[in-house]
C-alpha angles and dihedrals in degrees: 000000000000091000091051091051092051092047091051091050091048092050091050091050092050092046091049092049092049091050090051091050091050091049091047091050090049091051091049091052092048095047099088110076117241111259090237090064096059110096104132111091097200093053094049128086120234089253090055092048091051091049092047091051091050089050091056105268091131100140118094119204118209112191126180126208127177146212119239141133111270106175134297090286102053129064117244093243095057092123090059093050091051094041095053094048093044097049092046091052090048092051092049093047093049093049094201101068143085123199124224122220110293112257101236099202131061135168111303142118130238112251138202087272108070116237107075122104113173142170131211128265089248092055092048092051091049091049094048091048093049095045092047093052091046090052091052091049088053088060106266114143097202135026126203119202119206138161140202095200130062095233110111095005127162104349100048095048094045092049092053092048093048093046094052095043089054089049093052095039090230142070107270104131124061135182114220106204098165094080092065122031103014093046091046092050091050091052091048088055089052091051093049092049090053098045101257121142117251123239138193100198136007092002134116098311095050097039095043094050091048091049090053093049097038097095096161097041096242102115104051128047094217094186088064098049093086089062098037101122127133137163114341120250117222123180090347096308130105114239101220115181142156090286093053112141091216090210100137095260122116101188135001125305099174096106094050117136137176088240091060088045092057090051095053092042092052090047092054093049092046094048092049097046093050092049095046092048089050092050093049093044091053089049092054094053096046118100115254114280116257109232115215112258118236115250 
């Protein structure tokens, strides 16, 4: 009886060890990330970038964020939070793109309320031009420029794209404008249709999207959302008067929710993906560019 008990224990130990080895082997096999999952340039090795390019991920996405005060309830770097999440979602949806590190500064000016750090239009254009050319030297065939902040849009982005396309004698650089103004306008229409107040800055769109993306509760002061109201917006213009709270909000953010944030986030991604796919499809069906012949 004792021998049988020992034999049973030994068999259980062996079986358990074998199961552990199988699980360990499975984990080891699963450890390397699938190549299709790698879309963030700064978290990839050069070997992974090279392999991704060879596999067809030849479109580079350059997205700009921004740092500015946006009310007592929202962190100053909200544009960067939204930009990173948006461009990653766009890259994954496209399937043939990799996104470069988000540029955290865009044209703006520091104000009487601390929180805004901006650059000039000239600096932005120089940065976009330099980053685009660096992306092409890394092996990307096409570059898409996008922004989460109004500064520099659309003129600055369009000028850089046109300048570089003229330099290369072919369409390689595109400005995707749908992710910003058209998507924002569409969401504003949704808000108006459902009885929500409109905002220009720090209101329901900004706060809701940040609430949706703020998974660790570090970007939105949720206890302040219920009092997050600033100057009213009427017919698209802020009504700033002697009783203005001067709190960085142009509009009313009090009815912000993560559910509304998901809606505006999904709209931005959808608008961008459809435009980028259209741009790249048009590029594929165009005849090859004729390069000017030297004299």
